[in-house]
C-alpha positions in Angstrom: 15.4 -6.4 64.9 15.9 -7.1 68.9 17.4 -9.7 70.3 14.1 -11.6 72.3 15.2 -14.0 74.7 12.1 -14.4 77.2 8.9 -14.6 77.5 6.5 -11.0 76.4 5.6 -9.2 79.6 5.5 -6.3 81.1 8.5 -5.1 82.7 6.8 -2.3 84.6 3.8 0.3 84.4 5.1 3.6 84.4 2.8 6.6 85.0 4.0 10.7 85.9 2.4 13.9 86.6 2.7 17.3 84.8 5.6 19.5 85.7 6.9 22.6 84.3 9.3 22.4 81.3 13.1 23.0 81.8 13.0 27.4 81.2 9.3 27.7 81.2 6.9 28.3 83.1 3.9 27.8 81.0 4.7 24.9 79.1 3.9 21.6 81.1 4.9 17.9 80.3 4.5 14.0 82.1 7.1 12.5 80.4 9.4 12.3 83.9 7.5 8.4 84.8 8.2 6.2 87.1 7.2 2.8 87.7 3.9 2.1 89.9 3.7 -0.1 93.0 1.4 -2.6 92.0 -1.9 -3.1 89.7 -2.6 -0.1 87.6 -6.3 0.7 85.6 -6.0 1.1 82.3 -8.7 3.2 81.5 -10.0 4.1 76.9 -8.5 7.9 78.2 -5.0 6.2 79.9 -3.9 4.7 83.0 -5.3 5.7 86.6 -2.6 7.8 88.2 -1.2 9.0 85.0 -1.2 12.8 82.9 -0.7 14.2 80.3 1.4 17.8 80.4 0.0 19.1 76.7 -3.2 17.6 76.4 -3.3 19.3 72.8 -1.1 16.7 71.4 -1.1 13.7 73.7 -3.8 11.4 75.2 -6.9 11.0 74.0 -8.3 7.8 72.6 -5.7 6.9 70.1 -2.9 8.1 72.4 -4.2 6.1 75.4 -0.7 4.5 76.5 2.7 4.3 75.2 4.6 1.2 75.0 8.8 1.1 74.7 10.6 -1.9 74.9 13.4 -2.6 77.7 15.5 -4.3 74.7 15.3 -0.9 72.7 16.1 0.9 76.2 19.6 -1.3 76.8 20.3 -0.5 73.3 20.4 3.6 74.0 22.1 3.2 76.8 24.8 1.7 75.7 25.2 4.0 72.9 24.6 7.1 74.4 26.4 6.0 77.8 24.0 6.9 79.9 21.5 4.9 82.6 17.9 5.3 81.5 15.5 3.5 84.0 12.0 2.3 83.1 9.8 5.2 82.2 12.7 7.7 81.3 11.2 7.8 77.5 8.0 8.8 79.0 6.6 4.9 78.1 3.3 3.5 80.3 4.7 0.2 79.4 7.9 -1.0 79.3 7.9 -4.2 77.8 10.0 -7.1 77.6 10.8 -10.0 74.8 8.0 -8.9 72.1 9.4 -6.4 69.4 7.4 -3.7 69.7 8.4 -1.9 66.4 7.8 -4.9 64.2 4.5 -5.2 65.5 1.1 -4.5 63.5 -0.4 -1.4 63.5 -4.2 -3.0 64.7 -2.3 -5.8 66.2 -4.3 -6.3 69.4 -2.2 -7.6 72.8 -4.3 -9.2 75.6 -2.6 -8.1 79.2 -3.8 -9.1 82.7 -7.4 -7.4 82.1 -7.3 -5.3 79.6 -7.3 -5.5 75.9 -5.0 -2.8 74.0 -4.9 -2.0 69.8 -1.8 -0.4 68.2 -3.4 2.9 67.1 -0.6 5.0 65.9 3.3 5.9 66.7 5.6 8.1 68.8 7.1 11.4 67.0 9.8 12.6 68.9 10.1 16.4 69.9 12.0 18.9 71.8 10.6 17.9 75.1 11.9 14.6 74.6 15.6 16.2 73.8 15.4 18.0 76.2 14.7 14.5 78.7 17.8 13.0 77.2 20.0 16.1 78.0 18.7 15.5 81.0 20.2 12.2 81.8 23.7 12.9 80.0 23.1 12.2 76.8 23.4 14.8 74.3 22.3 18.5 74.3 21.5 18.3 70.4 20.5 16.0 67.7 18.8 13.5 69.8 15.9 13.7 67.9 17.5 13.1 64.6 19.1 10.2 66.0 15.8 8.7 67.6 14.6 8.8 64.1 16.5 7.5 61.9 16.5 4.4 64.2 12.8 4.3 63.1 12.2 2.0 66.6 9.8 4.9 68.1 7.5 2.1 70.0 3.4 2.5 69.7 0.8 4.0 71.1 -2.1 2.1 72.1 -6.4 2.2 72.2 -7.6 0.3 75.3 -10.3 -1.6 73.7 -11.3 -3.1 77.1 -10.4 -1.3 80.7 -9.1 -3.5 83.3 -6.0 -3.8 85.8 -2.5 -4.5 84.7 0.4 -5.3 86.7 4.2 -6.0 86.0 5.0 -9.2 85.0 1.7 -9.5 83.6 2.1 -11.5 80.2 1.4 -10.0 76.9 -0.4 -12.2 74.5 -1.0 -11.1 71.0 -4.8 -11.9 69.9 -4.9 -10.6 66.5 -3.1 -9.6 63.9 -4.5 -7.9 60.7 -3.1 -9.2 57.4 -1.8 -5.8 55.8 1.5 -6.0 56.9 2.4 -2.4 58.3 4.2 -2.3 61.3 5.0 0.5 63.5 8.2 1.2 62.1 6.9 1.2 58.6 4.2 3.9 59.9 6.8 6.0 61.7 9.2 6.4 58.7 6.0 7.1 56.7 5.0 10.4 58.9 8.7 11.4 59.0 10.9 10.1 56.7 9.6 8.6 53.8 6.4 10.6 53.3 5.6 8.3 49.9 4.5 5.6 52.4 1.9 7.5 53.3 -0.8 6.4 50.6 -0.1 2.5 51.8 -1.3 3.4 55.2 -4.8 3.8 53.8 -5.6 0.0 54.2 -5.3 -0.3 58.0 -8.8 -0.7 59.1 -9.4 1.9 62.0 -6.6 4.2 61.2 -5.8 7.1 63.8 -7.8 10.1 63.1 -4.9 12.2 63.1 -2.8 9.9 60.8 -5.8 9.2 58.1 -5.7 13.3 57.9 -2.1 12.9 56.5 -2.5 9.8 54.4 -5.6 12.0 52.9 -3.3 15.1 52.1 -0.5 12.9 50.7 -3.4 11.9 47.9 -5.1 15.2 47.2 
């Protein structure tokens, strides 16, 4: 758990465009996101002005927007000894005052003129390792370390499109009763696969997650 000392709100909204990955002319990434000036439109397929570098594994209805807590960025700054500005982890929404990893899958947030729903979790990849090395962090071992912490931040669906802006309050308007948190889903998909069958109780479970659940029980 992180210590929350402020009203839940957006600290920043971060957008980026694809660029070539280090050492590759073909692979592209849009993890390099920076805070936007002014309001941004949230649509069912993501934020206007933002893009994904690999649409086969990122983006889509269940991964329209990625959220990560500023409090968790502060923790990693201290542990890694590097500066991690808003958007550095590739998050679209840098939040404050809400523990996004203890939020429930299926939980809904009203932010500005848009309504979001937690759909699934971020799974770290080699691009994320390169991003941390770029900040001055370790050249290897980062993905394992991030995975062990089990605080990945959630991907959100956009149920109602609308404009959002830095400073907007995050209002939790619905919480399902299954008790499965973002952290719990992440552990099921990574280090504790024995938890996978239990995810079946989630209404509207993301298609990619449901396929893993079905495989675990077949």
